[in-house]
TORVEX-351212 format. One line per field, with one value per residue (C-alpha): residue number from 1; residue in three letters; x, y, z. Coordinates in nm, 2 decimals. Layout:
<pts>
seq <- [NUM, ...] $
type <- [ALA, ...] $
u <- [X, ...] $
v <- [Y, ...] $
w <- [Z, ...] $
</pts>
This chain:
<pts>
seq <- [1, 2, 3, 4, 5, 6, 7, 8, 9, 10, 11, 12, 13, 14, 15, 16, 17, 18, 19, 20, 21, 22, 23, 24, 25, 26, 27, 28, 29, 30, 31, 32, 33, 34, 35, 36, 37, 38, 39, 40, 41, 42, 43, 44, 45, 46, 47, 48, 49, 50, 51, 52, 53, 54, 55, 56, 57, 58, 59, 60, 61, 62, 63, 64, 65, 66, 67, 68, 69, 70, 71, 72, 73, 74, 75, 76, 77, 78, 79, 80, 81, 82, 83, 84, 85, 86, 87, 88, 89, 90, 91, 92, 93, 94, 95, 96, 97, 98, 99, 100, 101, 102, 103, 104, 105, 106, 107, 108, 109, 110, 111, 112, 113, 114, 115, 116, 117, 118, 119, 120, 121, 122, 123, 124, 125, 126, 127, 128, 129, 130, 131, 132, 133, 134, 135, 136, 137, 138, 139, 140, 141, 142, 143, 144, 145, 146, 147, 148, 149, 150, 151, 152, 153, 154, 155, 156, 157, 158, 159, 160, 161, 162, 163, 164, 165, 166, 167, 168, 169, 170, 171, 172, 173, 174, 175, 176, 177, 178, 179, 180, 181, 182, 183, 184, 185, 186, 187, 188, 189, 190, 191, 192, 193, 194, 195, 196, 197, 198, 199, 200, 201, 202, 203, 204, 205, 206, 207, 208, 209, 210, 211, 212, 213, 214, 215, 216, 217, 218, 219, 220, 221, 222, 223, 224, 225, 226, 227, 228, 229, 230, 231, 232, 233, 234, 235, 236, 237, 238, 239, 240, 241, 242, 243, 244, 245, 246, 247, 248, 249, 250, 251, 252, 253, 254, 255, 256, 257, 258, 259, 260, 261, 262, 263, 264, 265, 266, 267, 268, 269, 270, 271, 272, 273, 274, 275, 276, 277, 278, 279, 280, 281, 282, 283, 284, 285, 286, 287, 288, 289, 290, 291, 292, 293, 294, 295, 296, 297, 298, 299, 300, 301, 302, 303, 304, 305, 306, 307, 308, 309, 310, 311, 312, 313, 314, 315, 316, 317, 318, 319, 320, 321, 322, 323, 324, 325, 326, 327, 328, 329, 330, 331, 332, 333, 334, 335, 336, 337, 338, 339, 340, 341, 342, 343, 344, 345, 346, 347, 348, 349, 350, 351, 352, 353, 354, 355, 356, 357, 358, 359, 360, 361, 362, 363, 364, 365, 366, 367, 368, 369, 370, 371, 372, 373, 374, 375, 376, 377, 378, 379, 380, 381, 382, 383, 384, 385, 386, 387, 388, 389, 390, 391, 392, 393, 394, 395, 396, 397, 398, 399, 400, 401, 402, 403, 404, 405, 406, 407, 408, 409, 410, 411, 412, 413, 414, 415, 416, 417, 418, 419, 420, 421, 422, 423, 424, 425, 426, 427, 428, 429, 430, 431, 432, 433, 434, 435, 436, 437, 438, 439] $
type <- [MET, VAL, LYS, ALA, SER, ARG, ASN, ASN, LEU, CYS, PRO, CYS, GLY, SER, GLY, LYS, THR, TYR, LYS, HIS, CYS, CYS, GLY, LYS, LYS, GLU, ALA, VAL, SER, ILE, GLU, SER, LEU, ILE, ASP, ARG, GLU, VAL, ALA, LYS, CYS, MET, GLN, ASP, VAL, PHE, SER, PHE, ALA, LEU, GLU, ARG, TYR, GLU, GLU, GLU, LEU, ALA, PHE, MET, MET, SER, GLY, SER, PRO, PHE, GLN, GLY, LEU, PRO, ASN, GLU, LEU, GLU, THR, SER, ALA, ASN, LEU, LEU, LEU, THR, ASN, TRP, ALA, ILE, PHE, HIS, ARG, HIS, VAL, ASP, ASP, LYS, GLY, MET, THR, ILE, PHE, SER, ALA, TYR, MET, ARG, SER, ARG, ARG, ARG, ASN, ARG, TRP, ARG, PRO, ALA, VAL, GLN, ALA, HIS, LEU, GLU, ARG, TRP, THR, GLU, GLY, ILE, PRO, SER, PHE, GLY, GLU, ILE, VAL, ARG, PHE, ASP, GLU, GLU, ARG, ARG, LEU, MET, VAL, ARG, ASP, LEU, VAL, SER, GLY, GLU, GLU, LYS, ARG, VAL, ARG, PHE, LEU, THR, SER, GLU, THR, VAL, PRO, PRO, ALA, GLU, GLU, GLY, ASP, VAL, LEU, LEU, GLY, PHE, LEU, LEU, PRO, TYR, GLY, GLU, GLU, PHE, THR, TYR, PHE, ILE, ALA, ALA, LEU, PRO, PHE, PRO, LYS, SER, GLY, ARG, THR, ARG, LEU, ALA, HIS, ALA, ILE, GLU, ALA, GLU, ARG, LYS, ARG, SER, GLY, LYS, ALA, ALA, ASP, ALA, PHE, TRP, ARG, THR, SER, PHE, PRO, GLU, ALA, LEU, ASP, LEU, ALA, LEU, ASN, GLU, TRP, LEU, TRP, GLN, LEU, SER, ALA, GLU, LEU, GLU, TRP, ASN, HIS, PRO, ASP, GLU, GLU, GLU, VAL, LEU, HIS, GLU, LEU, LYS, ARG, ARG, GLU, GLU, LYS, THR, SER, PRO, ARG, VAL, LEU, SER, HIS, ALA, ALA, PHE, PHE, TRP, ARG, MET, TYR, CYS, GLU, GLN, GLU, GLU, PRO, VAL, ILE, ASP, ASP, PRO, ILE, VAL, TYR, ALA, ALA, ALA, LEU, ARG, HIS, VAL, ALA, GLY, GLN, MET, ALA, GLU, GLU, GLU, PHE, MET, ASP, VAL, GLU, GLU, ALA, ALA, ALA, ARG, TYR, GLY, VAL, PRO, ALA, GLU, GLU, VAL, GLU, SER, THR, SER, MET, GLU, PHE, ILE, LEU, PHE, ALA, VAL, GLU, MET, LEU, ASP, ARG, ASP, GLU, ASP, GLY, GLU, TRP, ASP, GLU, ASP, ASP, GLU, GLU, TRP, LEU, ASP, ASP, GLU, TRP, ASP, PHE, GLU, GLU, GLY, MET, ILE, ASP, GLY, ASP, GLU, LEU, ASP, ALA, ALA, ILE, ASP, GLU, TRP, LEU, ASP, ASP, VAL, GLU, GLU, LEU, PHE, ASP, ASP, GLU, GLY, TRP, ASP, THR, ASP, GLN, VAL, HIS, ARG, LEU, ILE, ASP, LYS, ALA, MET, ARG, THR, TRP, LYS, LYS, ASP, GLY, LEU, LEU, GLU, GLY, VAL, ASP, GLU, ALA, GLU, LEU, ARG, GLU, GLU, LEU, GLU, GLU, LEU, VAL, TRP, GLN, THR, PHE, ALA, GLY, GLN, GLY, PHE, CYS] $
u <- [22.66, 22.78, 22.98, 22.81, 22.97, 23.11, 22.90, 22.57, 22.31, 22.42, 22.24, 22.17, 21.88, 22.02, 21.97, 22.34, 22.60, 22.80, 23.13, 22.96, 22.79, 22.90, 23.19, 23.32, 23.29, 23.49, 23.76, 23.78, 23.81, 24.11, 24.26, 24.23, 24.39, 24.70, 24.71, 24.73, 25.00, 25.20, 25.18, 25.30, 25.58, 25.69, 25.71, 25.91, 26.16, 26.19, 26.23, 26.50, 26.69, 26.69, 26.78, 27.06, 27.20, 27.15, 27.51, 27.52, 27.20, 27.32, 27.64, 27.44, 27.21, 27.51, 27.60, 27.25, 27.15, 26.84, 27.01, 26.90, 26.55, 26.25, 26.20, 25.89, 26.03, 26.36, 26.19, 25.98, 26.29, 26.50, 26.22, 26.22, 26.59, 26.60, 26.34, 26.58, 26.88, 26.71, 26.68, 26.97, 27.25, 27.52, 27.63, 27.93, 28.19, 28.00, 27.70, 27.46, 27.17, 26.97, 26.68, 26.89, 27.01, 26.65, 26.58, 26.86, 26.74, 26.49, 26.25, 26.11, 25.99, 25.73, 25.51, 25.27, 25.37, 25.15, 25.33, 25.67, 25.59, 25.55, 25.87, 26.07, 25.98, 26.07, 26.42, 26.25, 26.14, 26.24, 26.20, 25.94, 25.82, 25.48, 25.22, 24.87, 24.70, 24.37, 24.20, 24.05, 23.90, 23.91, 24.26, 24.38, 24.53, 24.74, 25.07, 25.31, 25.68, 25.83, 26.15, 26.05, 25.69, 25.59, 25.25, 25.19, 24.87, 24.92, 24.73, 24.73, 24.71, 24.43, 24.64, 24.81, 24.70, 24.63, 24.81, 24.60, 24.65, 24.45, 24.50, 24.80, 24.99, 25.31, 25.37, 25.73, 25.80, 25.94, 25.73, 25.72, 25.56, 25.24, 25.08, 25.01, 25.01, 25.25, 25.23, 25.44, 25.69, 25.59, 25.48, 25.44, 25.49, 25.25, 25.41, 25.18, 25.09, 25.20, 25.56, 25.53, 25.65, 25.95, 26.03, 26.01, 26.25, 26.50, 26.49, 26.54, 26.83, 26.99, 26.94, 27.10, 27.40, 27.43, 27.42, 27.20, 26.87, 26.57, 26.58, 26.95, 26.90, 26.64, 26.83, 27.16, 27.07, 26.75, 26.91, 26.99, 26.65, 26.48, 26.69, 26.57, 26.21, 26.23, 26.39, 26.13, 25.86, 26.00, 26.02, 25.65, 25.56, 25.70, 25.42, 25.16, 25.31, 25.16, 25.40, 25.40, 25.41, 25.32, 25.67, 25.82, 25.60, 25.67, 26.04, 25.97, 25.73, 26.01, 26.24, 25.98, 25.91, 26.27, 26.41, 26.18, 26.46, 26.68, 26.77, 26.52, 26.81, 26.90, 26.54, 26.46, 26.77, 26.65, 26.30, 26.41, 26.68, 26.43, 26.18, 26.43, 26.56, 26.22, 26.12, 26.44, 26.51, 26.16, 26.32, 26.19, 26.20, 26.24, 26.27, 26.16, 26.35, 26.68, 26.62, 26.52, 26.85, 27.06, 26.87, 26.95, 27.32, 27.35, 27.13, 27.36, 27.65, 27.45, 27.35, 27.69, 27.56, 27.44, 27.65, 27.56, 27.78, 27.65, 27.69, 27.50, 27.22, 27.19, 27.17, 26.91, 26.69, 26.76, 26.88, 27.20, 27.49, 27.59, 27.25, 27.26, 27.60, 27.50, 27.19, 27.39, 27.63, 27.33, 27.23, 27.58, 27.62, 27.29, 27.39, 27.71, 27.52, 27.28, 27.57, 27.72, 27.39, 27.36, 27.71, 27.60, 27.44, 27.14, 26.77, 26.67, 26.32, 26.28, 26.38, 26.11, 25.82, 25.72, 25.70, 25.51, 25.26, 25.19, 25.23, 25.09, 25.33, 25.12, 24.80, 24.50, 24.65, 24.40, 24.37, 24.35, 24.63, 24.54, 24.51, 24.83, 25.01, 24.87, 24.98, 25.34, 25.36, 25.23, 25.48, 25.76, 25.63, 25.62, 25.98, 26.09, 25.92, 26.12, 26.44, 26.38, 26.21, 26.22, 25.91, 25.62, 25.30, 25.07, 25.22, 25.17, 24.81, 24.76, 24.92, 24.69, 24.38, 24.49, 24.56, 24.23, 24.04, 24.22, 24.17, 23.81, 23.76, 23.94, 23.71, 23.98, 23.81, 23.49, 23.42, 23.72, 23.69, 23.83, 23.90, 24.09, 24.28, 24.37, 24.52, 24.72, 24.86, 24.96, 25.13, 25.31, 25.42, 25.57, 25.74, 25.88, 26.02, 26.15, 26.31, 26.52, 26.69, 26.81, 26.98] $
v <- [27.46, 27.53, 27.24, 27.09, 27.12, 26.79, 26.81, 26.90, 26.66, 26.52, 26.68, 26.34, 26.30, 26.00, 26.15, 26.11, 26.38, 26.46, 26.33, 25.99, 25.97, 26.12, 26.30, 25.96, 25.83, 26.13, 26.05, 25.69, 25.80, 26.02, 25.74, 25.50, 25.75, 25.78, 25.40, 25.35, 25.62, 25.47, 25.13, 25.29, 25.45, 25.11, 24.98, 25.29, 25.22, 24.86, 24.97, 25.22, 24.94, 24.71, 25.00, 25.16, 24.87, 24.57, 24.46, 24.49, 24.29, 24.03, 23.99, 23.94, 23.68, 23.49, 23.41, 23.36, 23.03, 22.99, 22.89, 22.55, 22.57, 22.51, 22.81, 22.96, 22.93, 23.07, 23.37, 23.44, 23.41, 23.64, 23.89, 23.90, 23.91, 24.20, 24.39, 24.35, 24.45, 24.77, 24.90, 24.73, 24.63, 24.89, 24.97, 25.18, 25.22, 25.52, 25.30, 25.42, 25.19, 25.17, 25.33, 25.62, 25.67, 25.68, 25.95, 26.16, 26.12, 26.34, 26.05, 26.11, 26.46, 26.30, 26.21, 26.44, 26.56, 26.31, 26.02, 26.18, 26.20, 25.82, 25.78, 25.97, 25.70, 25.40, 25.40, 25.24, 24.94, 24.60, 24.24, 24.04, 23.68, 23.76, 23.51, 23.62, 23.68, 23.79, 23.96, 24.29, 24.40, 24.28, 24.43, 24.47, 24.22, 24.19, 24.00, 23.89, 23.88, 23.53, 23.68, 23.99, 23.89, 24.25, 24.29, 24.52, 24.62, 24.56, 24.71, 24.59, 24.88, 24.91, 24.77, 24.50, 24.14, 23.99, 23.66, 23.35, 23.29, 23.23, 23.29, 23.11, 23.12, 23.33, 23.61, 23.65, 24.00, 24.35, 24.58, 24.96, 25.21, 25.35, 25.61, 25.43, 25.10, 24.90, 24.77, 24.51, 24.63, 24.48, 24.14, 23.90, 23.52, 23.31, 23.02, 22.74, 22.73, 22.36, 22.47, 22.78, 22.64, 22.47, 22.78, 23.00, 22.77, 22.76, 23.14, 23.20, 22.96, 23.14, 23.48, 23.35, 23.23, 23.57, 23.74, 24.02, 24.17, 24.10, 24.43, 24.40, 24.04, 24.11, 24.39, 24.20, 23.83, 23.82, 23.61, 23.33, 23.35, 23.33, 23.03, 22.86, 22.94, 22.80, 22.48, 22.44, 22.50, 22.22, 21.99, 22.07, 22.00, 21.65, 21.56, 21.65, 21.42, 21.09, 20.79, 20.47, 20.26, 20.32, 20.22, 20.50, 20.75, 20.58, 20.66, 21.03, 20.99, 20.84, 21.12, 21.38, 21.22, 21.20, 21.53, 21.79, 22.04, 21.95, 22.22, 22.27, 22.26, 21.90, 21.78, 21.94, 21.77, 21.44, 21.48, 21.57, 21.30, 21.04, 21.13, 21.09, 20.77, 20.61, 20.73, 20.58, 20.27, 20.16, 20.01, 19.71, 19.84, 19.58, 19.83, 20.20, 20.30, 20.19, 20.39, 20.69, 20.67, 20.63, 20.92, 21.14, 21.05, 21.12, 21.44, 21.60, 21.55, 21.69, 22.00, 22.04, 22.11, 21.92, 21.62, 21.29, 20.99, 20.63, 20.54, 20.85, 20.79, 20.42, 20.51, 20.78, 20.55, 20.23, 20.02, 19.83, 20.05, 19.80, 19.82, 20.20, 20.19, 19.95, 20.15, 20.48, 20.33, 20.25, 20.61, 20.74, 20.52, 20.64, 21.00, 20.95, 20.79, 21.08, 21.33, 21.15, 21.17, 21.54, 21.68, 22.03, 21.87, 22.11, 22.06, 22.00, 21.97, 21.61, 21.68, 21.94, 21.72, 21.60, 21.96, 22.08, 21.80, 21.85, 22.22, 22.51, 22.80, 23.00, 22.96, 23.08, 23.03, 22.97, 22.62, 22.53, 22.42, 22.67, 22.96, 22.86, 22.85, 23.19, 23.34, 23.20, 23.35, 23.68, 23.69, 23.65, 23.97, 24.14, 24.04, 24.18, 24.51, 24.51, 24.45, 24.74, 24.99, 24.89, 24.91, 25.11, 25.07, 25.22, 25.01, 24.70, 24.77, 24.83, 24.49, 24.32, 24.49, 24.38, 24.03, 23.99, 24.12, 23.88, 23.58, 23.65, 23.68, 23.35, 23.18, 23.11, 23.29, 23.08, 22.99, 23.21, 23.48, 23.77, 23.98, 23.70, 23.64, 24.01, 24.00, 23.69, 23.86, 24.16, 23.93, 23.74, 24.06, 24.18, 23.85, 23.86, 24.21, 24.13, 23.81, 24.01, 24.18, 23.84, 23.73] $
w <- [23.36, 23.71, 23.86, 24.17, 24.51, 24.63, 24.94, 24.77, 24.64, 24.30, 24.00, 23.86, 24.11, 24.29, 24.63, 24.72, 24.76, 24.45, 24.60, 24.66, 24.32, 23.99, 24.16, 24.27, 23.91, 23.79, 24.05, 23.95, 23.59, 23.67, 23.88, 23.59, 23.36, 23.59, 23.62, 23.25, 23.21, 23.49, 23.33, 23.00, 23.19, 23.33, 22.97, 22.87, 23.15, 23.04, 22.67, 22.78, 22.95, 22.64, 22.40, 22.60, 22.81, 22.58, 22.61, 22.99, 23.02, 22.78, 22.97, 23.29, 23.13, 23.00, 23.36, 23.49, 23.65, 23.43, 23.10, 23.00, 23.17, 22.95, 22.71, 22.87, 23.22, 23.12, 22.96, 23.27, 23.49, 23.27, 23.27, 23.65, 23.66, 23.42, 23.64, 23.93, 23.73, 23.61, 23.97, 24.16, 23.92, 23.89, 23.53, 23.61, 23.89, 24.03, 24.14, 23.87, 23.78, 23.46, 23.64, 23.77, 23.41, 23.29, 23.55, 23.42, 23.06, 22.88, 22.86, 23.21, 23.09, 22.86, 23.17, 23.35, 23.70, 23.88, 23.71, 23.77, 24.14, 24.14, 23.94, 24.21, 24.46, 24.25, 24.39, 24.69, 24.48, 24.60, 24.48, 24.67, 24.71, 24.87, 24.99, 24.90, 25.23, 25.08, 24.78, 24.89, 24.56, 24.20, 24.13, 24.49, 24.73, 25.04, 25.02, 25.30, 25.23, 25.28, 25.44, 25.64, 25.71, 25.62, 25.46, 25.17, 24.99, 24.62, 24.33, 23.97, 23.73, 23.47, 23.18, 23.38, 23.36, 23.71, 23.73, 23.78, 24.15, 24.47, 24.84, 24.97, 24.64, 24.62, 24.37, 24.25, 24.13, 24.18, 24.39, 24.34, 24.58, 24.43, 24.66, 24.99, 24.80, 24.58, 24.23, 24.03, 23.77, 23.44, 23.56, 23.86, 23.84, 24.05, 24.25, 24.38, 24.75, 24.76, 24.77, 24.98, 25.31, 25.16, 24.95, 25.26, 25.45, 25.16, 25.11, 25.48, 25.49, 25.20, 25.37, 25.69, 25.50, 25.34, 25.69, 25.55, 25.67, 25.46, 25.27, 25.18, 25.09, 24.83, 24.68, 24.64, 24.64, 24.43, 24.15, 24.40, 24.56, 24.22, 24.13, 24.45, 24.36, 24.01, 24.13, 24.40, 24.13, 23.92, 24.22, 24.30, 23.94, 23.97, 24.21, 23.95, 23.68, 23.57, 23.58, 23.39, 23.70, 24.07, 24.18, 23.98, 24.16, 24.49, 24.45, 24.45, 24.74, 24.94, 24.84, 24.94, 25.27, 25.38, 25.23, 25.37, 25.43, 25.13, 24.88, 24.60, 24.36, 24.47, 24.45, 24.11, 23.97, 24.12, 23.98, 23.63, 23.62, 23.75, 23.48, 23.20, 23.35, 23.37, 23.02, 22.87, 23.08, 23.20, 23.51, 23.71, 24.06, 24.33, 24.62, 24.57, 24.88, 24.74, 24.42, 24.63, 24.83, 24.52, 24.35, 24.65, 24.64, 24.26, 24.27, 24.52, 24.29, 23.99, 24.18, 24.33, 24.68, 24.99, 24.89, 25.05, 25.01, 24.96, 25.33, 25.44, 25.19, 25.29, 25.66, 25.61, 25.40, 25.60, 25.31, 25.24, 25.12, 24.85, 24.69, 24.70, 24.54, 24.27, 24.18, 24.18, 23.93, 23.70, 23.72, 23.66, 23.35, 23.22, 23.28, 23.09, 22.80, 22.79, 22.78, 22.50, 22.31, 22.39, 22.42, 22.54, 22.85, 22.83, 22.80, 22.44, 22.29, 22.37, 22.73, 22.75, 22.63, 22.98, 23.10, 22.80, 22.83, 23.20, 23.27, 23.08, 23.11, 22.87, 23.06, 22.86, 22.52, 22.24, 22.10, 21.73, 21.49, 21.21, 21.45, 21.63, 21.29, 21.20, 21.53, 21.49, 21.14, 21.27, 21.55, 21.29, 21.13, 21.47, 21.54, 21.21, 21.31, 21.64, 21.45, 21.21, 21.43, 21.79, 22.02, 21.89, 22.09, 21.83, 21.55, 21.77, 21.82, 21.45, 21.38, 21.63, 21.48, 21.13, 21.23, 21.42, 21.11, 20.88, 21.10, 21.15, 20.77, 20.73, 20.98, 21.24, 21.53, 21.54, 21.91, 22.02, 22.28, 22.09, 22.39, 22.55, 22.23, 22.21, 22.56, 22.47, 22.16, 22.36, 22.61, 22.33, 22.17, 22.49, 22.55, 22.20, 22.25, 22.60, 22.47, 22.22, 22.51, 22.64, 22.32] $
</pts>
């Protein structure tokens, strides 16, 4: 059969030219093929990083500011931090990065020329906190960088999960050039629009302190920016929580009203401490403003930045200094008691309960105690596979297929969207594998 000219009528009889009919479908198919292979290439770069530079990454994580955060949030933060390190963290005194080492290795030769052409440009990759300006198509959107204001058209590849986000939200991730567009390396973390303005202000303040232009700031100061974003996230989360008494909530409202430009680190410390204090002490609050002022004073000491002494806090909040001092002492005594109870001073499982109850870090996870238990047991088997053999995509898919058949036979998948479950399992497997690189 002679192939139709792209400008002739399509042989299918649609009345359209071939290039706008079946020829277009063929082009889309080729595009999808490249998309899938580029996505696999990204995973290979990540696997290379964990296999060859495990010690260097572990050392970096040991000094990261995210230790002690709730587990799921710490894992997401470490994934983004690892993505940045692959492209911008030097691993020798000659300035070599993990990605440049990958490009020198034989592994790059496993990809077809079209994929290698994309690889060549990945040295241009840069971290980004991008506000979603609009969604152009199902897997394409326009984002505006919070620091530079530059807009980029972003495309999610065929095998990538589009994060649950809407216009106005911010996507935290690492952007790679992809033709005339960009795509996220491995993953993007959505940040709620409610905190966008405060986050932009905090990031810009951090950039000005660094004295760097936007591009240089993202390349060198991404860990600090990510730390600000996660603390702002926790602060925004506090507004969504339910409180035992309206006065408890009013304390945070007063803090929010008077601390519009205060560092997210200070406010997240304040919110978390206040939640623990209320849960443990069930305080009778005579004046929420006094408690808010004392909380601001103590939170600055906890975060070790933007200190505010008792007199300053009393003046800002318009309350007597002696009342602020007395309430601050109550907080400090409570903090000392809590540290005695948990000597490492970090978040433990009890501390995380209020976050786990109010915020779903694993959005879309399947409900059901029996299925949950089966998934946990299955993940243990997957982890053993990683310990013994490393990452093997085909083997992972076989394990997923086998698990799905077993659970269906046992009646655990009744009422469960199997396609959704499969996506969740793939994500959990990847998180399990990535998590091993952080140990």
